[in-house]
Biopython code that builds the backbone (N, CA, C, O; Angstrom):
import numpy as np
from Bio.PDB.StructureBuilder import StructureBuilder

atoms = [
    (1, "MET", "N", (0.848, -1.170, 0.000)),
    (1, "MET", "CA", (0.000, 0.000, 0.000)),
    (1, "MET", "C", (0.892, 1.232, 0.000)),
    (1, "MET", "O", (1.738, 1.397, 0.880)),
    (2, "SER", "N", (0.703, 2.078, -0.974)),
    (2, "SER", "CA", (1.497, 3.309, -1.034)),
    (2, "SER", "C", (0.834, 4.378, -0.181)),
    (2, "SER", "O", (-0.327, 4.240, 0.203)),
    (3, "GLY", "N", (1.564, 5.431, 0.112)),
    (3, "GLY", "CA", (1.036, 6.502, 0.938)),
    (3, "GLY", "C", (-0.047, 7.314, 0.273)),
    (3, "GLY", "O", (-0.710, 8.108, 0.940)),
    (4, "ASP", "N", (-0.253, 7.140, -1.050)),
    (4, "ASP", "CA", (-1.258, 7.901, -1.787)),
    (4, "ASP", "C", (-2.657, 7.291, -1.709)),
    (4, "ASP", "O", (-3.640, 7.950, -2.048)),
    (5, "GLU", "N", (-2.753, 6.034, -1.263)),
    (5, "GLU", "CA", (-4.043, 5.360, -1.245)),
    (5, "GLU", "C", (-4.811, 5.747, 0.009)),
    (5, "GLU", "O", (-4.235, 5.843, 1.092)),
    (6, "PRO", "N", (-6.124, 5.972, -0.141)),
    (6, "PRO", "CA", (-6.927, 6.341, 1.038)),
    (6, "PRO", "C", (-7.074, 5.157, 1.980)),
    (6, "PRO", "O", (-7.138, 4.006, 1.548)),
    (7, "ARG", "N", (-7.125, 5.448, 3.239)),
    (7, "ARG", "CA", (-7.337, 4.407, 4.244)),
    (7, "ARG", "C", (-8.800, 4.426, 4.641)),
    (7, "ARG", "O", (-9.381, 5.486, 4.874)),
    (8, "THR", "N", (-9.382, 3.255, 4.713)),
    (8, "THR", "CA", (-10.777, 3.133, 5.125)),
    (8, "THR", "C", (-10.820, 2.371, 6.437)),
    (8, "THR", "O", (-10.408, 1.213, 6.501)),
    (9, "ASP", "N", (-11.313, 3.010, 7.472)),
    (9, "ASP", "CA", (-11.495, 2.325, 8.748)),
    (9, "ASP", "C", (-12.822, 1.594, 8.705)),
    (9, "ASP", "O", (-13.855, 2.177, 8.379)),
    (10, "THR", "N", (-12.785, 0.329, 9.033)),
    (10, "THR", "CA", (-14.008, -0.459, 9.107)),
    (10, "THR", "C", (-14.317, -0.711, 10.569)),
    (10, "THR", "O", (-13.504, -0.408, 11.442)),
    (11, "ASP", "N", (-15.490, -1.264, 10.838)),
    (11, "ASP", "CA", (-15.858, -1.601, 12.212)),
    (11, "ASP", "C", (-14.825, -2.535, 12.818)),
    (11, "ASP", "O", (-14.509, -2.444, 14.004)),
    (12, "GLU", "N", (-14.301, -3.441, 11.989)),
    (12, "GLU", "CA", (-13.372, -4.435, 12.481)),
    (12, "GLU", "C", (-12.015, -3.822, 12.850)),
    (12, "GLU", "O", (-11.326, -4.357, 13.719)),
    (13, "THR", "N", (-11.619, -2.723, 12.217)),
    (13, "THR", "CA", (-10.297, -2.156, 12.468)),
    (13, "THR", "C", (-10.322, -0.985, 13.433)),
    (13, "THR", "O", (-9.281, -0.634, 13.988)),
    (14, "ARG", "N", (-11.459, -0.377, 13.649)),
    (14, "ARG", "CA", (-11.534, 0.798, 14.514)),
    (14, "ARG", "C", (-11.299, 0.470, 15.969)),
    (14, "ARG", "O", (-10.616, 1.213, 16.674)),
    (15, "GLY", "N", (-11.854, -0.627, 16.420)),
    (15, "GLY", "CA", (-11.698, -1.016, 17.809)),
    (15, "GLY", "C", (-12.284, -0.008, 18.781)),
    (15, "GLY", "O", (-11.712, 0.239, 19.843)),
    (16, "ASP", "N", (-13.437, 0.583, 18.421)),
    (16, "ASP", "CA", (-14.010, 1.633, 19.256)),
    (16, "ASP", "C", (-14.803, 1.097, 20.452)),
    (16, "ASP", "O", (-15.274, 1.878, 21.279)),
    (17, "GLY", "N", (-14.954, -0.219, 20.550)),
    (17, "GLY", "CA", (-15.654, -0.809, 21.684)),
    (17, "GLY", "C", (-17.167, -0.727, 21.611)),
    (17, "GLY", "O", (-17.853, -1.308, 22.452)),
    (18, "ALA", "N", (-17.705, -0.016, 20.622)),
    (18, "ALA", "CA", (-19.158, 0.106, 20.483)),
    (18, "ALA", "C", (-19.739, -1.210, 19.969)),
    (18, "ALA", "O", (-19.067, -1.974, 19.276)),
    (19, "THR", "N", (-20.982, -1.455, 20.319)),
    (19, "THR", "CA", (-21.655, -2.634, 19.785)),
    (19, "THR", "C", (-22.704, -2.201, 18.782)),
    (19, "THR", "O", (-23.209, -1.080, 18.829)),
    (20, "ARG", "N", (-23.017, -3.092, 17.892)),
    (20, "ARG", "CA", (-24.048, -2.847, 16.889)),
    (20, "ARG", "C", (-25.240, -3.712, 17.272)),
    (20, "ARG", "O", (-25.067, -4.874, 17.641)),
    (21, "THR", "N", (-26.439, -3.165, 17.190)),
    (21, "THR", "CA", (-27.632, -3.909, 17.587)),
    (21, "THR", "C", (-28.698, -3.838, 16.499)),
    (21, "THR", "O", (-28.765, -2.886, 15.721)),
    (22, "ALA", "N", (-29.514, -4.860, 16.472)),
    (22, "ALA", "CA", (-30.675, -4.902, 15.589)),
    (22, "ALA", "C", (-31.731, -5.763, 16.260)),
    (22, "ALA", "O", (-31.417, -6.684, 17.014)),
    (23, "THR", "N", (-32.974, -5.451, 15.975)),
    (23, "THR", "CA", (-34.082, -6.268, 16.449)),
    (23, "THR", "C", (-34.886, -6.706, 15.243)),
    (23, "THR", "O", (-35.306, -5.883, 14.430)),
    (24, "VAL", "N", (-35.099, -8.020, 15.133)),
    (24, "VAL", "CA", (-35.891, -8.594, 14.050)),
    (24, "VAL", "C", (-37.198, -9.056, 14.665)),
    (24, "VAL", "O", (-37.198, -9.890, 15.570)),
    (25, "ARG", "N", (-38.317, -8.520, 14.180)),
    (25, "ARG", "CA", (-39.637, -8.888, 14.692)),
    (25, "ARG", "C", (-40.467, -9.436, 13.538)),
    (25, "ARG", "O", (-40.653, -8.759, 12.527)),
    (26, "THR", "N", (-40.961, -10.651, 13.688)),
    (26, "THR", "CA", (-41.761, -11.301, 12.648)),
    (26, "THR", "C", (-42.997, -11.915, 13.285)),
    (26, "THR", "O", (-43.007, -12.188, 14.486)),
    (27, "THR", "N", (-44.036, -12.134, 12.492)),
    (27, "THR", "CA", (-45.247, -12.773, 12.995)),
    (27, "THR", "C", (-45.423, -14.132, 12.328)),
    (27, "THR", "O", (-45.029, -14.344, 11.182)),
    (28, "HIS", "N", (-46.034, -15.050, 13.092)),
    (28, "HIS", "CA", (-46.178, -16.438, 12.641)),
    (28, "HIS", "C", (-47.475, -17.022, 13.170)),
    (28, "HIS", "O", (-47.983, -16.591, 14.205)),
    (29, "ALA", "N", (-48.007, -18.000, 12.460)),
    (29, "ALA", "CA", (-49.228, -18.674, 12.898)),
    (29, "ALA", "C", (-49.000, -19.394, 14.230)),
    (29, "ALA", "O", (-49.900, -19.440, 15.069)),
    (30, "ASP", "N", (-47.806, -19.954, 14.427)),
    (30, "ASP", "CA", (-47.474, -20.620, 15.686)),
    (30, "ASP", "C", (-46.088, -20.146, 16.110)),
    (30, "ASP", "O", (-45.098, -20.864, 15.971)),
    (31, "ALA", "N", (-46.040, -18.930, 16.628)),
    (31, "ALA", "CA", (-44.770, -18.291, 16.969)),
    (31, "ALA", "C", (-43.974, -19.091, 17.998)),
    (31, "ALA", "O", (-42.751, -19.183, 17.893)),
    (32, "ALA", "N", (-44.641, -19.664, 18.977)),
    (32, "ALA", "CA", (-43.929, -20.411, 20.018)),
    (32, "ALA", "C", (-43.215, -21.629, 19.436)),
    (32, "ALA", "O", (-42.083, -21.931, 19.814)),
    (33, "LEU", "N", (-43.876, -22.324, 18.519)),
    (33, "LEU", "CA", (-43.269, -23.503, 17.900)),
    (33, "LEU", "C", (-42.097, -23.111, 16.996)),
    (33, "LEU", "O", (-41.060, -23.774, 16.997)),
    (34, "VAL", "N", (-42.262, -22.048, 16.236)),
    (34, "VAL", "CA", (-41.178, -21.576, 15.368)),
    (34, "VAL", "C", (-39.982, -21.134, 16.217)),
    (34, "VAL", "O", (-38.840, -21.461, 15.894)),
    (35, "ALA", "N", (-40.234, -20.404, 17.283)),
    (35, "ALA", "CA", (-39.147, -19.949, 18.162)),
    (35, "ALA", "C", (-38.424, -21.137, 18.797)),
    (35, "ALA", "O", (-37.201, -21.121, 18.933)),
    (36, "ALA", "N", (-39.175, -22.159, 19.182)),
    (36, "ALA", "CA", (-38.553, -23.352, 19.769)),
    (36, "ALA", "C", (-37.641, -24.041, 18.756)),
    (36, "ALA", "O", (-36.594, -24.576, 19.119)),
    (37, "ALA", "N", (-38.039, -24.026, 17.502)),
    (37, "ALA", "CA", (-37.211, -24.635, 16.452)),
    (37, "ALA", "C", (-35.917, -23.849, 16.234)),
    (37, "ALA", "O", (-34.909, -24.420, 15.819)),
    (38, "LEU", "N", (-35.939, -22.550, 16.510)),
    (38, "LEU", "CA", (-34.760, -21.698, 16.328)),
    (38, "LEU", "C", (-33.771, -21.811, 17.487)),
    (38, "LEU", "O", (-32.583, -21.544, 17.305)),
    (39, "ALA", "N", (-34.228, -22.193, 18.645)),
    (39, "ALA", "CA", (-33.414, -22.165, 19.862)),
    (39, "ALA", "C", (-32.048, -22.853, 19.728)),
    (39, "ALA", "O", (-31.060, -22.305, 20.218)),
    (40, "PRO", "N", (-31.948, -24.024, 19.090)),
    (40, "PRO", "CA", (-30.630, -24.673, 19.001)),
    (40, "PRO", "C", (-29.587, -23.869, 18.215)),
    (40, "PRO", "O", (-28.386, -24.063, 18.407)),
    (41, "ASP", "N", (-30.030, -22.979, 17.343)),
    (41, "ASP", "CA", (-29.103, -22.197, 16.526)),
    (41, "ASP", "C", (-28.768, -20.839, 17.131)),
    (41, "ASP", "O", (-27.958, -20.101, 16.569)),
    (42, "GLU", "N", (-29.366, -20.498, 18.251)),
    (42, "GLU", "CA", (-29.092, -19.194, 18.857)),
    (42, "GLU", "C", (-27.704, -19.157, 19.472)),
    (42, "GLU", "O", (-27.196, -20.165, 19.963)),
    (43, "THR", "N", (-27.108, -17.985, 19.437)),
    (43, "THR", "CA", (-25.803, -17.770, 20.049)),
    (43, "THR", "C", (-25.965, -16.833, 21.244)),
    (43, "THR", "O", (-27.058, -16.329, 21.505)),
    (44, "ASP", "N", (-24.884, -16.608, 21.955)),
    (44, "ASP", "CA", (-24.921, -15.702, 23.105)),
    (44, "ASP", "C", (-25.230, -14.262, 22.701)),
    (44, "ASP", "O", (-25.617, -13.453, 23.544)),
    (45, "SER", "N", (-25.062, -13.935, 21.423)),
    (45, "SER", "CA", (-25.312, -12.567, 20.965)),
    (45, "SER", "C", (-26.776, -12.326, 20.615)),
    (45, "SER", "O", (-27.135, -11.242, 20.157)),
    (46, "MET", "N", (-27.624, -13.333, 20.829)),
    (46, "MET", "CA", (-29.034, -13.237, 20.462)),
    (46, "MET", "C", (-29.927, -13.440, 21.685)),
    (46, "MET", "O", (-29.624, -14.248, 22.564)),
    (47, "ALA", "N", (-31.033, -12.692, 21.724)),
    (47, "ALA", "CA", (-32.048, -12.876, 22.768)),
    (47, "ALA", "C", (-33.401, -12.883, 22.072)),
    (47, "ALA", "O", (-33.825, -11.874, 21.509)),
    (48, "THR", "N", (-34.078, -14.034, 22.115)),
    (48, "THR", "CA", (-35.349, -14.188, 21.420)),
    (48, "THR", "C", (-36.477, -14.330, 22.423)),
    (48, "THR", "O", (-36.346, -15.004, 23.445)),
    (49, "ARG", "N", (-37.597, -13.674, 22.108)),
    (49, "ARG", "CA", (-38.781, -13.816, 22.945)),
    (49, "ARG", "C", (-40.006, -13.899, 22.046)),
    (49, "ARG", "O", (-40.003, -13.411, 20.916)),
    (50, "VAL", "N", (-41.049, -14.525, 22.571)),
    (50, "VAL", "CA", (-42.316, -14.666, 21.854)),
    (50, "VAL", "C", (-43.331, -13.761, 22.533)),
    (50, "VAL", "O", (-43.447, -13.742, 23.758)),
    (51, "ASP", "N", (-44.063, -13.012, 21.720)),
    (51, "ASP", "CA", (-45.105, -12.118, 22.214)),
    (51, "ASP", "C", (-46.342, -12.351, 21.348)),
    (51, "ASP", "O", (-46.490, -11.739, 20.291)),
    (52, "GLY", "N", (-47.226, -13.237, 21.800)),
    (52, "GLY", "CA", (-48.410, -13.565, 21.014)),
    (52, "GLY", "C", (-48.017, -14.279, 19.732)),
    (52, "GLY", "O", (-47.420, -15.355, 19.770)),
    (53, "ASP", "N", (-48.353, -13.676, 18.592)),
    (53, "ASP", "CA", (-48.014, -14.295, 17.313)),
    (53, "ASP", "C", (-46.690, -13.772, 16.751)),
    (53, "ASP", "O", (-46.353, -14.046, 15.599)),
    (54, "ALA", "N", (-45.940, -13.021, 17.563)),
    (54, "ALA", "CA", (-44.687, -12.418, 17.105)),
    (54, "ALA", "C", (-43.471, -13.039, 17.783)),
    (54, "ALA", "O", (-43.506, -13.425, 18.951)),
    (55, "ILE", "N", (-42.396, -13.118, 17.002)),
    (55, "ILE", "CA", (-41.090, -13.499, 17.523)),
    (55, "ILE", "C", (-40.216, -12.267, 17.398)),
    (55, "ILE", "O", (-40.134, -11.649, 16.337)),
    (56, "GLU", "N", (-39.565, -11.919, 18.493)),
    (56, "GLU", "CA", (-38.671, -10.767, 18.491)),
    (56, "GLU", "C", (-37.287, -11.234, 18.902)),
    (56, "GLU", "O", (-37.103, -11.805, 19.977)),
    (57, "CYS", "N", (-36.321, -10.987, 18.038)),
    (57, "CYS", "CA", (-34.946, -11.392, 18.305)),
    (57, "CYS", "C", (-34.059, -10.157, 18.327)),
    (57, "CYS", "O", (-33.920, -9.463, 17.320)),
    (58, "ALA", "N", (-33.460, -9.888, 19.483)),
    (58, "ALA", "CA", (-32.518, -8.785, 19.623)),
    (58, "ALA", "C", (-31.111, -9.350, 19.438)),
    (58, "ALA", "O", (-30.730, -10.324, 20.087)),
    (59, "ILE", "N", (-30.355, -8.729, 18.552)),
    (59, "ILE", "CA", (-29.003, -9.186, 18.228)),
    (59, "ILE", "C", (-28.029, -8.071, 18.581)),
    (59, "ILE", "O", (-28.267, -6.905, 18.269)),
    (60, "GLU", "N", (-26.947, -8.434, 19.226)),
    (60, "GLU", "CA", (-25.908, -7.467, 19.569)),
    (60, "GLU", "C", (-24.558, -8.068, 19.206)),
    (60, "GLU", "O", (-24.187, -9.135, 19.695)),
    (61, "ARG", "N", (-23.830, -7.367, 18.342)),
    (61, "ARG", "CA", (-22.519, -7.840, 17.898)),
    (61, "ARG", "C", (-21.529, -6.685, 17.914)),
    (61, "ARG", "O", (-21.934, -5.526, 17.824)),
    (62, "PRO", "N", (-20.247, -6.979, 18.024)),
    (62, "PRO", "CA", (-19.248, -5.908, 18.064)),
    (62, "PRO", "C", (-18.959, -5.283, 16.702)),
    (62, "PRO", "O", (-18.389, -4.194, 16.635)),
    (63, "THR", "N", (-19.346, -5.955, 15.609)),
    (63, "THR", "CA", (-19.059, -5.409, 14.280)),
    (63, "THR", "C", (-20.315, -5.381, 13.428)),
    (63, "THR", "O", (-21.231, -6.179, 13.625)),
    (64, "THR", "N", (-20.350, -4.463, 12.489)),
    (64, "THR", "CA", (-21.490, -4.382, 11.574)),
    (64, "THR", "C", (-21.580, -5.638, 10.709)),
    (64, "THR", "O", (-22.673, -6.150, 10.468)),
    (65, "GLY", "N", (-20.445, -6.128, 10.247)),
    (65, "GLY", "CA", (-20.438, -7.344, 9.438)),
    (65, "GLY", "C", (-20.961, -8.543, 10.205)),
    (65, "GLY", "O", (-21.712, -9.354, 9.663)),
    (66, "GLY", "N", (-20.566, -8.658, 11.466)),
    (66, "GLY", "CA", (-21.061, -9.750, 12.295)),
    (66, "GLY", "C", (-22.548, -9.627, 12.566)),
    (66, "GLY", "O", (-23.265, -10.627, 12.600)),
    (67, "LEU", "N", (-23.009, -8.401, 12.759)),
    (67, "LEU", "CA", (-24.435, -8.155, 12.975)),
    (67, "LEU", "C", (-25.232, -8.555, 11.747)),
    (67, "LEU", "O", (-26.267, -9.213, 11.851)),
    (68, "ARG", "N", (-24.748, -8.158, 10.599)),
    (68, "ARG", "CA", (-25.435, -8.492, 9.350)),
    (68, "ARG", "C", (-25.481, -9.998, 9.135)),
    (68, "ARG", "O", (-26.521, -10.538, 8.757)),
    (69, "ALA", "N", (-24.369, -10.678, 9.373)),
    (69, "ALA", "CA", (-24.316, -12.126, 9.180)),
    (69, "ALA", "C", (-25.260, -12.848, 10.140)),
    (69, "ALA", "O", (-25.956, -13.781, 9.741)),
    (70, "THR", "N", (-25.284, -12.423, 11.390)),
    (70, "THR", "CA", (-26.156, -13.061, 12.378)),
    (70, "THR", "C", (-27.625, -12.807, 12.051)),
    (70, "THR", "O", (-28.446, -13.720, 12.140)),
    (71, "ALA", "N", (-27.960, -11.573, 11.673)),
    (71, "ALA", "CA", (-29.352, -11.262, 11.302)),
    (71, "ALA", "C", (-29.766, -12.061, 10.075)),
    (71, "ALA", "O", (-30.886, -12.568, 10.014)),
    (72, "ASP", "N", (-28.878, -12.176, 9.102)),
    (72, "ASP", "CA", (-29.173, -12.939, 7.893)),
    (72, "ASP", "C", (-29.412, -14.410, 8.242)),
    (72, "ASP", "O", (-30.383, -15.003, 7.772)),
    (73, "ASP", "N", (-28.553, -14.996, 9.046)),
    (73, "ASP", "CA", (-28.736, -16.392, 9.467)),
    (73, "ASP", "C", (-30.062, -16.575, 10.194)),
    (73, "ASP", "O", (-30.770, -17.555, 9.964)),
    (74, "HIS", "N", (-30.395, -15.642, 11.064)),
    (74, "HIS", "CA", (-31.646, -15.728, 11.816)),
    (74, "HIS", "C", (-32.857, -15.706, 10.879)),
    (74, "HIS", "O", (-33.784, -16.500, 11.039)),
    (75, "VAL", "N", (-32.845, -14.801, 9.906)),
    (75, "VAL", "CA", (-33.979, -14.695, 8.971)),
    (75, "VAL", "C", (-34.105, -15.964, 8.118)),
    (75, "VAL", "O", (-35.216, -16.436, 7.877)),
    (76, "VAL", "N", (-32.998, -16.509, 7.669)),
    (76, "VAL", "CA", (-33.041, -17.759, 6.899)),
    (76, "VAL", "C", (-33.608, -18.877, 7.764)),
    (76, "VAL", "O", (-34.468, -19.635, 7.314)),
    (77, "ASN", "N", (-33.131, -18.986, 9.007)),
    (77, "ASN", "CA", (-33.639, -20.022, 9.907)),
    (77, "ASN", "C", (-35.125, -19.832, 10.209)),
    (77, "ASN", "O", (-35.858, -20.813, 10.335)),
    (78, "LEU", "N", (-35.575, -18.585, 10.326)),
    (78, "LEU", "CA", (-36.999, -18.301, 10.524)),
    (78, "LEU", "C", (-37.830, -18.824, 9.367)),
    (78, "LEU", "O", (-38.859, -19.468, 9.571)),
    (79, "ARG", "N", (-37.377, -18.543, 8.149)),
    (79, "ARG", "CA", (-38.124, -18.983, 6.968)),
    (79, "ARG", "C", (-38.238, -20.495, 6.916)),
    (79, "ARG", "O", (-39.306, -21.028, 6.616)),
    (80, "VAL", "N", (-37.145, -21.192, 7.206)),
    (80, "VAL", "CA", (-37.157, -22.655, 7.179)),
    (80, "VAL", "C", (-38.099, -23.194, 8.252)),
    (80, "VAL", "O", (-38.941, -24.046, 7.967)),
    (81, "ALA", "N", (-37.964, -22.710, 9.468)),
    (81, "ALA", "CA", (-38.811, -23.191, 10.565)),
    (81, "ALA", "C", (-40.284, -22.909, 10.289)),
    (81, "ALA", "O", (-41.134, -23.765, 10.535)),
    (82, "ASP", "N", (-40.589, -21.728, 9.785)),
    (82, "ASP", "CA", (-41.973, -21.367, 9.485)),
    (82, "ASP", "C", (-42.552, -22.273, 8.404)),
    (82, "ASP", "O", (-43.699, -22.708, 8.510)),
    (83, "ARG", "N", (-41.779, -22.559, 7.378)),
    (83, "ARG", "CA", (-42.252, -23.451, 6.306)),
    (83, "ARG", "C", (-42.498, -24.862, 6.816)),
    (83, "ARG", "O", (-43.475, -25.505, 6.431)),
    (84, "ILE", "N", (-41.621, -25.340, 7.673)),
    (84, "ILE", "CA", (-41.803, -26.689, 8.217)),
    (84, "ILE", "C", (-43.077, -26.758, 9.051)),
    (84, "ILE", "O", (-43.836, -27.722, 8.942)),
    (85, "VAL", "N", (-43.317, -25.756, 9.872)),
    (85, "VAL", "CA", (-44.536, -25.726, 10.686)),
    (85, "VAL", "C", (-45.767, -25.674, 9.783)),
    (85, "VAL", "O", (-46.741, -26.386, 10.027)),
    (86, "GLU", "N", (-45.734, -24.840, 8.745)),
    (86, "GLU", "CA", (-46.866, -24.754, 7.811)),
    (86, "GLU", "C", (-47.108, -26.081, 7.108)),
    (86, "GLU", "O", (-48.253, -26.522, 7.001)),
    (87, "ARG", "N", (-46.062, -26.717, 6.634)),
    (87, "ARG", "CA", (-46.217, -27.994, 5.921)),
    (87, "ARG", "C", (-46.721, -29.089, 6.845)),
    (87, "ARG", "O", (-47.520, -29.929, 6.430)),
    (88, "ALA", "N", (-46.267, -29.092, 8.087)),
    (88, "ALA", "CA", (-46.758, -30.083, 9.044)),
    (88, "ALA", "C", (-48.247, -29.885, 9.291)),
    (88, "ALA", "O", (-49.004, -30.853, 9.359)),
    (89, "ARG", "N", (-48.666, -28.632, 9.426)),
    (89, "ARG", "CA", (-50.102, -28.344, 9.608)),
    (89, "ARG", "C", (-50.907, -28.783, 8.393)),
    (89, "ARG", "O", (-51.971, -29.386, 8.532)),
    (90, "ASP", "N", (-50.397, -28.479, 7.197)),
    (90, "ASP", "CA", (-51.086, -28.881, 5.970)),
    (90, "ASP", "C", (-51.194, -30.399, 5.880)),
    (90, "ASP", "O", (-52.232, -30.937, 5.494)),
    (91, "HIS", "N", (-50.117, -31.076, 6.237)),
    (91, "HIS", "CA", (-50.110, -32.543, 6.183)),
    (91, "HIS", "C", (-51.125, -33.123, 7.167)),
    (91, "HIS", "O", (-51.874, -34.037, 6.822)),
    (92, "LEU", "N", (-51.150, -32.593, 8.389)),
    (92, "LEU", "CA", (-52.105, -33.087, 9.374)),
    (92, "LEU", "C", (-53.539, -32.771, 8.972)),
    (92, "LEU", "O", (-54.443, -33.576, 9.198)),
    (93, "ALA", "N", (-53.750, -31.600, 8.376)),
    (93, "ALA", "CA", (-55.103, -31.237, 7.924)),
    (93, "ALA", "C", (-55.563, -32.153, 6.796)),
    (93, "ALA", "O", (-56.732, -32.535, 6.745)),
    (94, "ALA", "N", (-54.659, -32.504, 5.900)),
    (94, "ALA", "CA", (-55.010, -33.401, 4.784)),
    (94, "ALA", "C", (-55.356, -34.791, 5.288)),
    (94, "ALA", "O", (-56.161, -35.497, 4.680)),
    (95, "ASP", "N", (-54.749, -35.183, 6.396)),
    (95, "ASP", "CA", (-55.031, -36.499, 6.992)),
    (95, "ASP", "C", (-56.131, -36.414, 8.035)),
    (95, "ASP", "O", (-56.374, -37.382, 8.756)),
    (96, "ASP", "N", (-56.798, -35.275, 8.125)),
    (96, "ASP", "CA", (-57.812, -35.042, 9.156)),
    (96, "ASP", "C", (-57.245, -35.255, 10.550)),
    (96, "ASP", "O", (-57.962, -35.662, 11.465)),
    (97, "GLY", "N", (-55.959, -34.978, 10.708)),
    (97, "GLY", "CA", (-55.337, -35.102, 12.014)),
    (97, "GLY", "C", (-54.953, -36.516, 12.386)),
    (97, "GLY", "O", (-54.380, -36.734, 13.454)),
    (98, "ALA", "N", (-55.253, -37.487, 11.533)),
    (98, "ALA", "CA", (-54.915, -38.880, 11.830)),
    (98, "ALA", "C", (-53.415, -39.089, 11.640)),
    (98, "ALA", "O", (-52.801, -38.527, 10.733)),
    (99, "ARG", "N", (-52.846, -39.906, 12.510)),
    (99, "ARG", "CA", (-51.424, -40.222, 12.377)),
    (99, "ARG", "C", (-51.279, -41.542, 11.642)),
    (99, "ARG", "O", (-52.002, -42.506, 11.895)),
    (100, "ARG", "N", (-50.314, -41.556, 10.716)),
    (100, "ARG", "CA", (-50.017, -42.791, 9.999)),
    (100, "ARG", "C", (-48.541, -43.101, 10.176)),
    (100, "ARG", "O", (-47.741, -42.220, 10.491)),
    (101, "SER", "N", (-48.191, -44.360, 9.969)),
    (101, "SER", "CA", (-46.809, -44.767, 10.187)),
    (101, "SER", "C", (-45.928, -44.427, 8.992)),
    (101, "SER", "O", (-44.703, -44.432, 9.116)),
    (102, "ASP", "N", (-46.512, -44.138, 7.858)),
    (102, "ASP", "CA", (-45.707, -43.769, 6.704)),
    (102, "ASP", "C", (-46.322, -42.532, 6.053)),
    (102, "ASP", "O", (-47.423, -42.120, 6.419)),
    (103, "THR", "N", (-45.628, -41.948, 5.105)),
    (103, "THR", "CA", (-46.100, -40.705, 4.520)),
    (103, "THR", "C", (-46.930, -40.896, 3.274)),
    (103, "THR", "O", (-47.612, -39.962, 2.852)),
    (104, "ASN", "N", (-46.900, -42.091, 2.654)),
    (104, "ASN", "CA", (-47.648, -42.259, 1.408)),
    (104, "ASN", "C", (-48.928, -43.062, 1.572)),
    (104, "ASN", "O", (-49.738, -43.107, 0.646)),
    (105, "GLY", "N", (-49.135, -43.689, 2.707)),
    (105, "GLY", "CA", (-50.390, -44.391, 2.947)),
    (105, "GLY", "C", (-50.545, -45.698, 2.190)),
    (105, "GLY", "O", (-51.638, -46.265, 2.173)),
    (106, "ASP", "N", (-49.475, -46.198, 1.559)),
    (106, "ASP", "CA", (-49.559, -47.437, 0.777)),
    (106, "ASP", "C", (-49.561, -48.689, 1.624)),
    (106, "ASP", "O", (-49.886, -49.764, 1.120)),
    (107, "THR", "N", (-49.215, -48.589, 2.876)),
    (107, "THR", "CA", (-49.133, -49.773, 3.719)),
    (107, "THR", "C", (-50.140, -49.672, 4.852)),
    (107, "THR", "O", (-50.604, -48.591, 5.216)),
    (108, "THR", "N", (-50.452, -50.820, 5.384)),
    (108, "THR", "CA", (-51.378, -50.869, 6.494)),
    (108, "THR", "C", (-50.694, -51.518, 7.674)),
    (108, "THR", "O", (-50.054, -52.560, 7.536)),
    (109, "ASN", "N", (-50.827, -50.905, 8.829)),
    (109, "ASN", "CA", (-50.276, -51.505, 10.047)),
    (109, "ASN", "C", (-51.308, -52.409, 10.664)),
    (109, "ASN", "O", (-52.497, -52.091, 10.690)),
    (110, "THR", "N", (-50.847, -53.541, 11.162)),
    (110, "THR", "CA", (-51.770, -54.462, 11.831)),
    (110, "THR", "C", (-51.406, -54.620, 13.266)),
    (110, "THR", "O", (-52.070, -55.359, 13.993)),
]
sb = StructureBuilder()
sb.init_structure("model")
sb.init_model(0)
sb.init_chain("A")
sb.init_seg("    ")
for serial, (resi, resn, name, xyz) in enumerate(atoms, 1):
    if name == "N":
        sb.init_residue(resn, " ", resi, " ")
    sb.init_atom(name, np.array(xyz, "f"), 0.0, 1.0, " ", f" {name:<3s}", serial, name[0])
structure = sb.get_structure()
C-alpha cells in the first residue's frame, strides 16, 4: 500500500468498543413452535422472545459485518422453521389429524 491510497477504517479495524444492535420482529401462525425450532441455533449474541403471534430477536454484535451475518442467518432459519410448521399443519389437515406410520399411505399396520 502506497502513501497515496486512502485508508478506510471499518468496524473491524476501529476497535471503538461500540456494539451494533438490531431487532428482528416477525409474525407467525405458531410463533412459540417456530421460536422453539430456532433455539438450538441461537448464540450468546441473540435474545429471542415470543409475544403472542410475534417473535422478536434482539441481536448485539461488536461489528457491523457480524451483525449483518447473524441477522441474515436468523432470517433464513426463521423462513425454514416457518415453512416446516406450515407444511406439518397442511399434512395433518389433509389427513384429518390422523397419524399414519408412513407418509404415502400405501401400507397398512396391523
